[in-house]
C-alpha positions as CSV (number, residue, x, y, z in Angstrom):
1,M,13.0,-12.1,-23.5
2,P,12.1,-14.1,-20.4
3,I,12.5,-12.2,-17.1
4,T,15.2,-14.5,-15.8
5,L,17.4,-14.3,-18.9
6,Q,16.9,-10.6,-19.1
7,A,18.0,-10.1,-15.5
8,L,21.0,-12.3,-15.8
9,F,22.3,-11.5,-19.3
10,A,20.9,-8.1,-20.1
11,P,20.9,-6.3,-16.8
12,D,20.6,-2.5,-16.5
13,R,23.3,-0.3,-15.0
14,R,21.9,-0.2,-11.5
15,A,21.6,-4.0,-11.4
16,L,25.3,-4.3,-12.4
17,Q,26.3,-1.8,-9.8
18,F,24.3,-3.6,-7.1
19,A,25.9,-7.0,-8.1
20,I,29.4,-5.6,-8.0
21,K,28.9,-3.9,-4.7
22,T,27.4,-7.0,-3.1
23,L,30.1,-9.2,-4.4
24,L,32.9,-6.9,-3.2
25,G,31.3,-6.5,0.2
26,G,30.9,-10.3,0.5
27,G,34.5,-10.9,-0.7
28,L,35.9,-8.4,1.8
29,A,33.9,-10.0,4.6
30,L,35.1,-13.5,3.6
31,W,38.8,-12.4,3.3
32,L,38.7,-10.8,6.7
33,A,37.0,-13.8,8.3
34,L,39.6,-16.1,6.8
35,R,42.4,-13.8,7.7
36,W,41.4,-13.6,11.3
37,G,40.7,-17.3,11.6
38,L,37.0,-17.1,12.5
39,E,35.2,-20.4,13.1
40,Q,32.7,-20.2,10.2
41,P,33.6,-17.4,7.7
42,A,30.6,-18.4,5.6
43,W,28.4,-16.5,8.0
44,A,30.2,-13.3,7.3
45,L,29.8,-13.8,3.6
46,M,26.1,-14.7,3.9
47,T,25.4,-11.7,6.1
48,A,26.8,-9.4,3.4
49,F,24.4,-10.9,0.9
50,I,21.4,-10.9,3.3
51,V,21.7,-7.2,4.2
52,A,22.5,-6.1,0.6
53,Q,20.0,-3.5,-0.6
54,P,20.1,-1.2,-3.7
55,L,20.0,2.0,-1.6
56,S,22.5,3.0,1.1
57,G,20.0,3.9,3.8
58,M,18.2,0.6,3.4
59,V,21.5,-1.3,4.0
60,V,22.3,0.7,7.1
61,Q,18.8,0.2,8.6
62,K,18.6,-3.5,7.7
63,G,22.1,-4.0,9.1
64,L,21.2,-2.3,12.3
65,A,18.0,-4.3,12.6
66,R,19.9,-7.5,11.9
67,L,22.6,-6.6,14.5
68,L,19.9,-5.8,17.1
69,G,18.0,-9.0,16.5
70,T,21.3,-11.0,16.5
71,L,22.3,-9.6,19.9
72,V,18.9,-10.4,21.4
73,G,18.9,-13.9,19.8
74,T,22.4,-14.5,21.1
75,I,21.5,-13.7,24.6
76,M,18.3,-15.9,24.5
77,S,20.3,-18.8,23.0
78,V,22.6,-18.8,26.1
79,V,19.6,-18.5,28.4
80,F,17.7,-21.4,26.8
81,M,20.8,-23.6,26.7
82,G,21.5,-22.8,30.4
83,L,18.0,-23.7,31.4
84,F,17.1,-26.6,29.2
85,A,20.4,-28.2,28.0
86,Q,19.6,-31.5,29.8
87,T,16.0,-31.7,28.5
88,P,15.8,-31.6,24.7
89,W,12.0,-31.7,24.7
90,L,11.8,-28.6,26.9
91,F,14.5,-26.9,24.9
92,L,12.7,-27.4,21.6
93,L,9.4,-26.4,23.2
94,A,10.9,-23.2,24.6
95,L,12.5,-22.5,21.2
96,A,9.1,-23.1,19.4
97,L,7.4,-20.6,21.8
98,W,10.2,-18.1,21.3
99,L,9.9,-18.5,17.5
100,G,6.1,-18.0,17.7
101,L,6.5,-14.9,19.9
102,C,9.0,-13.4,17.5
103,T,6.8,-14.2,14.4
104,A,3.8,-12.6,16.1
105,S,5.9,-9.5,17.1
106,S,7.2,-9.0,13.6
107,T,3.6,-9.2,12.3
108,M,2.4,-6.6,14.8
109,L,5.3,-4.1,14.2
110,R,4.6,-3.5,10.5
111,S,7.8,-1.6,9.8
112,A,11.4,-2.2,8.6
113,W,12.4,-2.8,12.3
114,S,10.3,-6.0,12.3
115,Y,13.3,-7.6,10.8
116,S,14.9,-7.5,14.3
117,F,12.2,-9.9,15.6
118,V,12.8,-12.2,12.6
119,L,16.5,-12.4,13.4
120,A,15.9,-12.7,17.2
121,G,13.8,-15.8,16.3
122,Y,16.1,-17.8,14.2
123,T,19.4,-16.7,15.7
124,V,18.6,-18.8,18.7
125,A,18.3,-21.8,16.5
126,I,21.5,-21.0,14.6
127,I,23.5,-20.8,17.8
128,A,21.8,-23.3,20.1
129,L,20.9,-26.2,17.9
130,P,24.5,-27.1,16.9
131,A,25.5,-26.7,20.5
132,L,22.8,-29.0,21.9
133,A,25.2,-31.9,22.0
134,H,27.9,-29.8,23.6
135,P,26.2,-27.2,25.7
136,L,29.3,-25.9,27.3
137,T,30.4,-24.5,24.0
138,V,27.3,-22.3,23.5
139,F,28.9,-19.1,24.7
140,D,31.9,-19.5,22.4
141,Q,29.6,-20.2,19.5
142,A,27.4,-17.2,20.4
143,V,30.5,-14.9,20.4
144,A,31.7,-16.4,17.1
145,R,28.3,-15.9,15.3
146,C,28.0,-12.3,16.5
147,T,31.5,-11.5,15.3
148,E,30.9,-13.0,11.9
149,I,27.6,-11.4,11.5
150,C,28.8,-8.0,12.6
151,L,31.7,-8.3,10.2
152,G,29.4,-9.0,7.3
153,I,27.2,-6.0,8.2
154,L,30.1,-3.6,8.4
155,C,31.6,-4.8,5.0
156,A,28.2,-4.6,3.2
157,T,27.5,-1.1,4.6
158,A,31.0,0.2,3.7
159,T,30.8,-1.0,0.1
160,S,27.3,0.3,-0.3
161,A,28.2,3.7,1.0
162,L,31.5,4.1,-0.9
163,L,30.7,2.6,-4.3
164,W,28.0,4.2,-6.4
165,P,26.0,5.3,-3.4
166,M,22.3,5.5,-4.2
167,R,20.6,7.4,-1.4
168,V,17.0,6.9,-0.4
169,E,16.5,10.7,0.3
170,Q,17.5,11.5,-3.3
171,Q,14.6,9.3,-4.6
172,L,12.1,10.5,-2.1
173,A,11.4,13.7,-4.1
174,D,10.5,11.7,-7.3
175,Q,8.3,9.3,-5.3
176,A,6.7,12.2,-3.4
177,R,5.8,14.0,-6.6
178,A,4.4,10.8,-8.1
179,A,2.3,10.3,-4.9
180,W,1.1,13.9,-5.0
181,Q,0.1,13.6,-8.7
182,S,-1.8,10.4,-8.0
183,G,-3.5,12.2,-5.1
184,M,-4.7,15.0,-7.4
185,N,-5.9,12.5,-10.0
186,A,-7.7,10.5,-7.4
187,A,-9.4,13.6,-6.0
188,R,-10.5,14.6,-9.5
189,A,-11.8,11.1,-10.3
190,T,-13.7,11.0,-7.0
191,L,-15.4,14.3,-7.7
192,A,-16.5,13.2,-11.1
193,G,-17.8,9.8,-9.7
194,D,-15.6,8.1,-12.3
195,G,-15.9,4.4,-12.7
196,Q,-12.1,4.2,-12.2
197,A,-12.4,5.8,-8.8
198,R,-11.8,2.5,-7.0
199,K,-8.6,1.9,-9.0
200,G,-7.5,5.5,-8.4
201,L,-8.2,5.2,-4.7
202,L,-6.1,2.0,-4.5
203,E,-3.3,3.7,-6.4
204,I,-3.0,6.7,-4.2
205,L,-3.3,4.6,-1.0
206,G,-0.6,2.3,-2.3
207,R,1.7,5.2,-3.2
208,I,1.1,6.9,0.2
209,V,2.0,3.7,2.1
210,A,5.0,3.0,-0.1
211,V,6.5,6.5,0.1
212,D,5.8,6.7,3.8
213,A,7.7,3.4,4.3
214,Q,10.9,5.0,2.8
215,R,11.1,7.4,5.7
216,E,12.8,5.0,8.0
217,H,15.5,4.3,5.5
218,A,16.1,8.0,4.7
219,W,16.5,8.7,8.4
220,F,20.0,7.1,8.3
221,E,21.3,9.3,5.5
222,G,22.3,12.5,7.4
223,S,20.4,15.6,8.3
224,L,18.9,16.1,4.8
225,G,17.6,12.5,4.9
226,R,16.0,13.1,8.3
227,Q,14.5,16.3,7.2
228,R,13.0,14.8,4.1
229,A,11.7,11.9,6.2
230,R,9.8,14.4,8.4
231,S,8.5,16.2,5.4
232,I,7.3,12.9,3.9
233,S,5.1,12.4,6.9
234,G,3.5,15.8,6.3
235,L,2.9,15.0,2.7
236,S,1.3,11.6,3.5
237,Q,-1.0,13.3,6.0
238,K,-2.1,16.0,3.6
239,L,-2.8,13.5,0.8
240,L,-5.0,11.4,3.1
241,M,-6.8,14.6,4.0
242,L,-7.2,15.4,0.3
243,L,-8.7,12.0,-0.4
244,R,-11.0,12.3,2.6
245,I,-12.4,15.7,1.7
246,A,-12.8,14.8,-2.0
247,R,-15.0,11.9,-0.9
248,S,-16.9,14.1,1.4
249,V,-17.5,16.6,-1.5
250,R,-18.8,13.8,-3.6
251,R,-21.1,12.6,-0.8
252,Q,-22.5,16.1,-0.4
253,W,-22.9,16.4,-4.2
254,K,-25.1,13.2,-4.3
255,Q,-27.4,14.9,-1.7
256,L,-28.3,17.7,-4.2
257,E,-31.4,17.7,-6.2
258,P,-30.9,17.5,-10.0
259,R,-31.7,21.2,-10.4
260,E,-29.3,22.2,-7.6
261,A,-26.6,20.0,-9.0
262,E,-27.0,21.5,-12.5
263,Q,-26.7,25.0,-11.0
264,L,-23.3,24.1,-9.4
265,R,-22.0,22.2,-12.4
266,P,-19.8,25.1,-13.6
267,W,-18.2,25.2,-10.2
268,M,-17.6,21.5,-10.3
269,S,-15.9,21.8,-13.7
270,E,-13.7,24.7,-12.5
271,V,-12.5,22.7,-9.5
272,Q,-11.8,19.6,-11.6
273,E,-9.8,21.7,-14.1
274,A,-7.9,23.3,-11.2
275,L,-6.9,19.9,-9.9
276,A,-6.1,18.6,-13.4
277,S,-3.2,21.1,-13.7
278,P,-2.7,22.2,-10.1
279,D,-0.6,25.3,-9.6
280,N,-0.9,27.5,-6.5
281,A,-2.0,30.6,-8.5
282,T,-5.0,28.9,-10.0
283,L,-6.1,27.3,-6.7
284,Q,-5.6,30.5,-4.8
285,A,-7.6,32.5,-7.3
286,L,-10.5,30.1,-7.3
287,R,-10.8,29.7,-3.5
288,P,-12.2,33.2,-2.7
289,R,-14.7,33.0,-5.5
290,L,-16.0,29.7,-4.1
291,L,-16.2,31.1,-0.6
292,D,-18.2,34.1,-1.8
293,A,-20.5,31.9,-3.7
294,S,-21.2,29.7,-0.6
295,H,-22.5,32.8,1.1
296,D,-25.1,33.6,-1.6
297,P,-28.5,33.9,0.1
298,L,-30.2,32.6,-3.1
299,I,-28.8,29.1,-2.9
300,S,-30.0,26.2,-0.8
301,S,-28.3,25.0,2.4
302,A,-27.2,21.8,0.6
303,Q,-25.6,23.9,-2.1
304,S,-23.9,26.1,0.5
305,F,-22.5,23.0,2.2
306,C,-21.2,21.7,-1.1
307,L,-19.5,25.0,-2.0
308,A,-18.0,25.3,1.5
309,R,-16.5,21.8,1.0
310,F,-15.1,22.8,-2.3
311,T,-13.3,25.6,-0.6
312,L,-11.9,23.2,2.0
313,L,-10.8,20.9,-0.8
314,L,-8.8,23.7,-2.4
315,D,-7.2,24.6,0.9
316,T,-6.1,21.0,1.3
317,A,-4.7,20.8,-2.2
318,L,-2.7,24.0,-1.5
319,A,-1.4,22.4,1.7
320,A,-0.4,19.2,-0.2
321,S,1.5,21.3,-2.7
322,A,3.3,23.1,0.1
323,A,4.2,19.7,1.7
324,L,5.5,18.5,-1.7
325,K,7.7,21.6,-2.0
326,A,9.0,20.9,1.6
327,V,10.0,17.4,0.6
328,E,11.7,18.5,-2.6
329,E,13.6,21.3,-0.9
330,G,14.3,19.3,2.3
331,K,12.8,22.0,4.5
332,E,10.7,21.9,7.7
333,T,7.0,21.7,7.2
334,V,4.8,24.4,8.8
335,D,2.9,22.0,11.2
336,P,4.7,19.1,12.8
337,P,3.6,15.9,11.0
338,R,2.6,12.7,12.6
339,T,3.6,9.2,11.3
340,L,0.9,7.1,9.7
341,A,-0.3,4.4,12.0
342,P,-0.5,1.0,10.4
343,H,-3.4,-1.5,11.1
344,R,-2.3,-4.0,13.7
345,D,-4.3,-7.2,14.4
346,L,-3.3,-9.0,17.6
347,S,-5.4,-12.1,17.0
348,L,-3.9,-12.5,13.5
349,A,-0.4,-12.1,14.8
350,L,-1.0,-14.8,17.4
351,V,-2.4,-17.1,14.7
352,F,0.7,-16.6,12.5
353,G,2.9,-17.1,15.6
354,A,1.1,-20.3,16.4
355,R,1.6,-21.5,12.8
356,S,5.3,-20.9,12.9
357,A,5.7,-22.7,16.3
358,L,3.6,-25.7,15.1
359,A,5.7,-26.2,12.0
360,F,8.9,-26.0,14.0
361,L,7.6,-28.6,16.5
362,V,6.6,-31.0,13.7
363,V,10.1,-31.1,12.3
364,S,11.5,-31.3,15.9
365,C,9.5,-34.5,16.4
366,F,11.0,-35.8,13.2
367,W,14.5,-35.0,14.4
368,L,14.0,-36.7,17.8
369,A,12.3,-39.7,16.3
370,T,14.9,-40.4,13.6
371,A,18.1,-39.2,15.3
372,W,19.4,-38.3,11.8
373,P,22.4,-36.0,12.4
374,A,21.6,-33.8,9.4
375,A,18.0,-33.3,10.6
376,S,19.3,-30.4,12.8
377,G,20.0,-28.6,9.5
378,A,16.5,-29.3,8.4
379,L,15.2,-28.0,11.7
380,L,17.3,-24.8,11.3
381,L,16.0,-24.2,7.8
382,T,12.4,-24.7,9.0
383,C,13.1,-22.1,11.7
384,V,14.5,-19.6,9.2
385,V,11.7,-20.0,6.7
386,C,9.0,-19.8,9.4
387,S,10.6,-16.7,10.9
388,L,10.8,-15.0,7.5
389,F,7.6,-16.0,5.8
390,A,5.0,-17.4,8.4
391,S,3.5,-13.9,8.7
392,R,3.3,-13.3,4.9
393,E,0.0,-13.8,3.1
394,N,1.9,-15.4,0.2
395,G,4.3,-17.4,2.5
396,A,3.8,-20.6,0.5
397,Q,4.6,-19.0,-2.8
398,I,7.7,-17.3,-1.3
399,G,8.7,-20.6,0.3
400,M,8.5,-22.4,-3.1
401,S,10.7,-19.6,-4.6
402,F,13.1,-20.4,-1.8
403,M,12.9,-24.1,-2.7
404,R,13.7,-23.3,-6.4
405,G,16.8,-21.5,-5.2
406,I,17.9,-24.6,-3.3
407,F,17.4,-26.8,-6.3
408,L,19.5,-24.4,-8.4
409,A,22.2,-24.1,-5.7
410,I,22.7,-27.8,-5.3
411,P,24.3,-28.6,-8.7
412,A,26.2,-25.3,-8.8
413,A,27.6,-25.9,-5.3
414,F,28.5,-29.5,-6.2
415,F,30.4,-28.5,-9.3
416,V,32.3,-25.7,-7.6
417,G,32.7,-27.2,-4.1
418,Q,33.3,-30.9,-5.0
419,I,35.0,-30.7,-8.4
420,L,36.8,-27.4,-8.8
421,L,37.9,-26.3,-5.4
422,P,39.7,-29.6,-4.5
423,Q,42.0,-28.8,-7.3
424,W,42.5,-25.1,-6.4
425,S,44.4,-23.8,-3.4
426,S,44.4,-20.0,-3.2
427,F,42.0,-17.3,-2.1
428,A,42.0,-15.8,-5.6
429,L,40.8,-19.1,-7.1
430,L,38.3,-19.5,-4.3
431,C,36.9,-16.1,-5.2
432,L,36.8,-17.1,-8.9
433,G,35.0,-20.3,-8.2
434,M,32.4,-18.8,-5.9
435,G,32.3,-15.3,-7.4
436,V,30.9,-16.2,-10.8
437,P,27.7,-18.0,-9.6
438,L,27.3,-15.4,-6.8
439,F,27.6,-12.5,-9.3
440,F,24.7,-13.9,-11.4
441,G,22.8,-14.6,-8.2
442,A,23.3,-10.9,-7.2
443,L,22.0,-9.8,-10.6
444,G,18.9,-11.8,-9.9
445,M,18.5,-10.3,-6.4
446,A,18.3,-6.9,-8.1
447,N,15.1,-7.9,-9.9
448,P,12.1,-8.1,-7.5
449,Q,10.3,-10.7,-9.6
450,I,13.0,-13.3,-9.1
451,G,14.7,-11.8,-6.1
452,A,13.5,-14.5,-3.6
453,T,14.8,-17.4,-5.8
454,A,18.1,-15.6,-6.4
455,T,18.6,-14.8,-2.7
456,S,17.9,-18.4,-1.8
457,F,20.4,-19.6,-4.4
458,C,23.2,-17.3,-3.1
459,L,22.7,-18.2,0.5
460,H,22.4,-22.0,0.0
461,F,25.3,-22.0,-2.5
462,I,27.5,-20.4,0.3
463,V,26.2,-22.9,2.9
464,L,26.8,-26.0,0.8
465,I,30.4,-24.9,0.0
466,S,31.2,-23.5,3.5
467,P,34.6,-21.9,2.7
468,L,37.2,-22.4,5.4
469,N,41.0,-22.0,5.8
470,A,41.2,-25.8,5.9
471,M,38.6,-27.0,3.4
472,K,37.0,-30.4,3.9
473,F,35.5,-32.1,0.8
474,D,33.0,-34.8,1.6
475,V,30.4,-35.8,-0.9
476,A,28.3,-37.7,1.6
477,N,28.1,-34.7,3.9
478,F,27.3,-32.5,0.9
479,F,24.2,-34.6,0.0
480,N,23.2,-35.0,3.6
481,S,23.1,-31.2,3.9
482,A,21.3,-30.8,0.6
483,Q,18.6,-33.3,1.7
484,A,18.2,-31.5,5.0
485,M,17.7,-28.2,3.2
486,V,15.0,-29.7,1.0
487,I,13.2,-31.3,4.0
488,G,13.4,-28.2,6.2
489,V,12.1,-25.8,3.6
490,G,9.6,-28.4,2.3
491,A,8.2,-28.9,5.8
492,A,7.7,-25.2,6.3
493,V,6.0,-24.8,2.9
494,L,3.8,-27.8,3.6
495,A,2.7,-26.1,6.8
496,F,1.9,-22.9,5.0
497,R,-0.1,-24.9,2.4
498,L,-2.1,-26.9,4.9
499,L,-2.7,-24.2,7.5
500,I,-4.3,-21.5,5.4
501,L,-5.5,-19.4,8.3
502,R,-6.0,-16.1,6.5
503,N,-9.3,-16.9,4.9
504,P,-10.4,-13.8,3.0
505,A,-14.0,-13.8,4.4
506,W,-12.8,-14.2,8.0
507,H,-10.1,-11.6,7.4
508,G,-12.7,-9.2,6.1
509,R,-14.8,-9.6,9.2
510,R,-11.8,-9.0,11.4
511,L,-11.1,-5.8,9.5
512,L,-14.7,-4.6,9.9
513,V,-14.5,-5.2,13.7
514,A,-11.2,-3.3,13.9
515,T,-12.7,-0.4,11.9
516,L,-15.7,-0.2,14.2
517,H,-13.3,-0.2,17.2
518,D,-11.3,2.7,15.7
519,L,-14.5,4.7,15.0
520,V,-15.5,4.3,18.6
521,R,-12.1,5.5,19.8
522,L,-12.2,8.4,17.3
523,T,-15.2,10.0,19.1
524,R,-12.9,10.7,22.1
525,R,-9.3,10.7,20.7
526,N,-7.3,13.9,20.8
527,L,-7.5,15.6,17.4
528,R,-3.7,16.1,17.3
529,G,-2.5,13.3,15.1
530,A,-6.0,11.8,14.7
531,E,-5.8,12.3,10.9
532,S,-2.6,10.3,10.5
533,W,-3.8,7.7,13.0
534,F,-7.1,6.9,11.5
535,G,-6.1,7.6,7.8
536,G,-3.0,5.4,8.0
537,R,-4.9,2.5,9.6
538,M,-7.8,2.7,7.1
539,A,-5.4,3.0,4.1
540,D,-3.7,-0.2,5.3
541,R,-7.1,-2.0,5.7
542,L,-8.5,-0.9,2.3
543,L,-5.3,-2.2,0.6
544,Q,-5.7,-5.5,2.4
545,L,-9.4,-5.7,1.4
546,A,-8.6,-4.9,-2.2
547,R,-5.9,-7.6,-2.2
548,H,-8.5,-10.2,-1.2
549,Y,-11.3,-8.8,-3.3
550,P,-10.9,-11.2,-6.3
551,E,-10.8,-14.2,-4.0
552,L,-14.1,-13.5,-2.3
553,P,-17.4,-14.9,-3.5
554,E,-19.7,-12.4,-5.0
555,P,-21.9,-11.8,-1.9
556,A,-18.9,-11.3,0.3
557,R,-17.3,-8.7,-1.9
558,S,-19.3,-6.0,-0.2
559,R,-16.6,-6.1,2.5
560,W,-14.8,-3.6,0.3
561,D,-17.9,-1.4,0.5
562,D,-17.9,-1.9,4.3
563,G,-14.4,-0.5,4.4
564,L,-15.3,2.5,2.3
565,L,-18.4,3.3,4.4
566,G,-16.3,2.9,7.5
567,L,-13.8,5.3,6.0
568,D,-16.6,7.8,5.1
569,I,-18.0,7.8,8.7
570,G,-14.6,8.3,10.2
571,D,-13.9,11.1,7.8
572,E,-17.2,12.9,8.6
573,L,-16.5,12.4,12.3
574,L,-13.1,14.0,12.0
575,H,-14.6,16.7,9.8
576,L,-17.2,17.5,12.5
577,R,-14.8,17.6,15.3
578,L,-12.3,19.7,13.4
579,S,-15.0,22.1,12.3
580,M,-16.3,22.5,15.9
581,A,-12.7,23.1,17.1
582,V,-12.3,25.9,14.5
583,A,-15.7,27.4,15.3
584,Q,-14.7,28.0,19.0
585,T,-18.3,28.2,20.1
586,P,-19.7,27.2,23.5
587,V,-21.5,24.0,22.5
588,S,-19.2,21.5,24.2
589,A,-22.0,19.9,26.3
590,A,-24.3,19.4,23.3
591,Q,-21.3,18.2,21.2
592,R,-20.2,15.7,23.9
593,R,-23.8,14.4,24.3
594,Y,-24.0,13.8,20.5
595,L,-20.6,12.1,20.4
596,D,-21.6,9.9,23.3
597,Q,-24.7,8.8,21.5
598,L,-22.7,8.3,18.3
599,E,-20.2,6.1,20.3
600,T,-23.0,4.0,21.6
601,V,-24.4,3.4,18.1
602,L,-21.0,2.6,16.7
603,E,-20.3,0.1,19.5
604,Q,-23.5,-1.8,18.5
605,G,-22.3,-2.0,14.8
606,P,-24.3,-1.5,11.6
607,A,-27.4,-3.5,11.0
608,G,-30.6,-3.1,9.1
609,S,-32.7,-2.6,12.2
610,R,-30.4,0.3,13.4
611,A,-30.5,2.4,10.2
612,D,-32.4,5.2,12.0
613,A,-30.3,5.1,15.2
614,L,-28.7,8.4,14.5
615,E,-31.8,10.3,13.4
616,H,-32.9,11.6,16.8
617,P,-29.4,12.5,18.1
618,S,-28.7,14.3,14.8
619,E,-31.8,16.3,15.0
620,E,-31.1,17.4,18.5
621,F,-27.5,18.4,17.7
622,L,-28.5,20.2,14.5
623,K,-31.0,22.4,16.5
624,T,-28.0,23.5,18.6
625,L,-25.9,24.2,15.5
626,Y,-28.6,26.2,13.7
627,A,-28.9,28.4,16.8
628,L,-25.2,29.4,16.6
629,P,-24.0,32.6,14.7
630,A,-23.4,31.8,11.1
631,S,-19.9,31.0,10.1
632,D,-18.1,28.7,7.6
633,A,-16.9,26.4,10.4
634,V,-20.5,26.0,11.7
635,K,-21.8,25.4,8.2
636,L,-19.3,22.7,7.6
637,A,-20.2,21.1,11.0
638,Q,-23.9,21.1,10.0
639,G,-23.1,19.3,6.8
640,A,-20.9,16.8,8.6
641,V,-23.8,15.8,10.9
642,L,-26.1,15.3,8.0
643,Q,-23.5,13.2,6.2
644,L,-22.8,11.1,9.2
645,Q,-26.5,10.3,9.4
646,S,-26.7,9.5,5.7
647,S,-23.5,7.3,5.7
648,W,-24.6,5.4,8.7
649,R,-28.0,4.7,7.1
650,A,-26.2,3.5,3.9
651,W,-23.9,1.2,5.9
652,C,-26.8,-0.4,7.7
653,R,-28.7,-1.0,4.5
654,Q,-25.5,-2.6,3.1
655,Q,-25.6,-5.1,6.0
656,E,-29.2,-6.1,5.1
657,E,-28.5,-7.4,1.6
658,P,-25.4,-9.5,1.5
659,H,-24.4,-10.7,5.0
660,G,-26.8,-9.7,7.7
661,L,-25.5,-8.6,11.1
662,A,-21.9,-7.3,11.2
């Protein structure tokens, strides 16, 4: 059965519950708005549909973000109107700059709270554009919009919390276990050098980012939700460490001679089996045996390094299991976790903000040139679509889904609003006429594959009908509004199509520059929280590189390898600094000198001519490490220095072949 038909006529239980809750919340908001005589009750109904989410914590957070953004946008609309009411060009220019700033800020924030900037951007247009002809009414309209929006938020939150509540924190345990299992599988595949290692790496990175994103929603679901949110941060951090150490073990394994690797093959098999069915007893029993084997005087130093890293891998697997248990039980983790830091690109945010502002200005010129009254509606839709989608990589595709929703809403709204409702005269019949299409729209909203089209259908269906206590039925006004919707969204989509500013090759170069910048900072950054800071940002970048991987020409696909090599160097740098911190030996001067030299090399970037840039600093620092009393931490530090040198040489050679200087 096609996806649309299945979503509308064969929905599952959760989709039905979501649709019923959304419809009841919207109906309650509409009834209260009509009962209290608010100016535009449609905004209360629309807000209930906009903030509707399947999980209760998500509704609360989205509602709070929308409320915050609305308040900021309301204040700015009054400010802009007070400053530029007599000069429309300056008003529209200021509004375009504000829209661009909000779009750039929402791109930079990279969290659920970015929705506040989206609302702050287009709320100014919602309030100020209709009041441009009557500037003295702007304050009254601002108060009215805030009241209607707050009413919709409260009604949607109440119905979501009271009817079939589905809490985020209750699903975190299942998502956390799935992420943990993917982490163990990815570690095992990495050790084996499996051809599916890239797929496994992307899967675990995607799961870590996805489960970490749920923390913010769970925070609004009581003390247990907040505790699980903190535990999720700890699990994400441990899984990133597991991935990092598994890759370091594989790098160390590739340094072994064939004879040495064959001698350690039984240990590799035991570690893989322990990770395949991980339980604490098996991991704890294997760890001391590996540690004893690493001290065997008959093995080479490379074998000793490898066995020591096997031990560290098991320690991390045990820590990840403990973090998973803390999430499932809702208990405090042993060490205070740090939130994963997403990748932020200021230049990209400014580009997206500029695209949003330019699209808005183009439609503004059309409005001023034609003086078409309905063009203000087109300008409002352009502002909304740019705020929502200008920072999305697939903004044009989402915009087209929005357009499909408009085309579906026009005939449905015409039949209900211009044929049925003129013959009906009660709130019950109004709910019947609007409720049936909105119910099917809410069913579509529950399906992610058609959610954008269904949401657009619901919102524009409400706008075209505009329920009031004293309804006005005007076919000419209806078609004017419909044309304005199509022109406004079409202009935004056209801008997204023409201004394709996120070229995959250019974006890959930007990510490489950002990675080098982070590696330089990592030589001096405080170790507390450094794992989450670097791991979260690199996970985000690798996911972006993988998303663009199929679009790149064959020579430029090495950007993915650049990302992996940058991750490896950062991992080894963290590994070195953590090992030296554990060793607690007086080598701070030599260590600082080596890190300063490493920082200088990283600032210059990888290139074929700099492949041996770390050779002399590594030799000098290794002499200092070899002179220290033997310990596991010192042994791990020695291996990290050698791996740093090897990974840097591989990265420089990578630049020689496909794309020259980085």
